[in-house]
C-alpha positions in Angstrom: 0.1 0.0 -0.1 1.4 3.4 -1.0 1.5 6.0 1.7 0.5 9.0 -0.2 1.1 12.6 1.4 -0.4 15.8 0.3 1.0 19.4 0.8 -0.9 22.5 0.8 0.0 26.0 -0.4 -2.7 28.3 1.4 -3.2 32.1 1.7 -4.8 33.5 4.7 -5.9 37.1 5.4 -7.4 39.3 8.1 -10.8 40.6 8.6 -10.5 43.7 6.6 -8.6 41.7 3.7 -5.6 44.2 3.7 -3.0 41.8 4.8 -2.0 38.5 3.4 0.0 35.4 4.3 1.1 32.7 2.1 2.3 29.3 3.6 2.9 25.6 2.9 1.9 22.8 5.3 1.1 19.0 5.3 -1.9 19.5 7.6 -4.1 22.1 6.6 -6.6 21.8 9.4 -4.1 21.9 12.0 -2.3 24.9 10.5 -5.6 26.8 10.1 -6.3 26.0 13.8 -2.9 27.1 14.8 -3.5 30.6 12.9 -7.0 31.1 14.4 -5.8 30.3 18.0 -2.8 32.5 17.6 -0.6 29.7 18.9 2.4 31.7 18.5 1.5 35.2 19.9 4.7 36.7 18.6 4.2 35.6 15.0 3.3 37.8 12.1 -0.2 36.2 11.6 -0.9 36.8 15.3 0.3 40.5 15.0 -2.0 41.2 12.2 -4.9 38.8 13.1 -4.2 37.0 9.8 -6.5 33.8 10.4 -9.0 33.5 7.6 -8.3 31.0 5.1 -9.2 32.1 1.5 -7.2 30.0 -1.1 -5.4 26.7 -1.1 -4.0 24.4 -3.6 -3.0 20.5 -3.1 0.4 19.1 -4.3 1.7 15.5 -3.8 5.4 16.9 -4.1 6.6 19.3 -1.4 9.1 20.8 -4.0 6.2 21.7 -6.2 4.3 23.0 -3.3 7.4 25.2 -2.2 8.0 26.5 -5.7 4.4 27.6 -5.9 4.4 29.4 -2.7 7.5 31.4 -3.8 
């Protein structure tokens, strides 16, 4: 059985849609939860309250996901 892994490039924004954050993760639900709960209170996303997921793409190769994020 193949152990397939997926990677996500995502864009989050804040309430007023004037700040955007782009990231890569292999667990989109967990990562979105971390942004919403401001798990790292000193982070960029916590500072600007960037916690609304507005876009994501799925990749099977991490290199493709990183290239797309850049």
